[in-house]
N, C-alpha and C positions, 0 to 999 in steps of 0.2 A: 752247079751243083752248089748248095748252099755252104755258107762259110761257118766255121765251128767255133765258139769264143771260148779259148783254154787258159783266161789269165786269169780266172779264179779257181781252177782245179787242185785239188792235192795230191802232188807226186810223194810217190813212194820207193825209196831208194832196195834195190834187190837187198836181202837177207845173206846173201854170200859176198857182198861186197867188204871191204876192208876198209878203214879208218885212213889208209893211205891217199887215198882218192883214185886208184887204180880203175881199171875198165871197168868199168858200172855203167849199169842200166837205171832207169826210171820206168814205174809206170802210174797210171791211174785210174782208177777203179770207179770213180764217180761220173763217170760220162755214160749217158744211157745207151746202149748196144754199140758202144766202141772202146778200146781200150787204148789210148796213147802211148807210147814209147818213147824215149827221149835219152840221150848219151848225158850223164850226169855231169859230165867233163865240159860240154859245149852247150847249156843249155838254152842261148839263144838261137841255136837252129829249130827249126821245124819239127815237131815230132812225126813218127811215122804212125797212121793210126790203121789199127786192125779191127777187125767184126769182133763182139764178143764172143762167138761160136769158134769162129777160125784162133784165136787167143787160147782157149780155152782147150781145144784141141790139139795145139803146139805144145802147151804146158803139161797137159796128161801123156805127149810123147817122149818130152825130154825127161819126165819124173819115170818114165818106164827105162 
């Protein structure tokens, strides 16, 4: 498996997050064919990586 350099990606916090730093997640969309997801409270942990198609399907289901 090839290592993926995530050191330069731009993270975006969920629009549903509040300013108090509660349970939040961040996603990065500028990685080819992958969607990294991480806990905004512990950014030192390794992000979860989802395939872009799988992530899109998940988001669509949540919206329904």
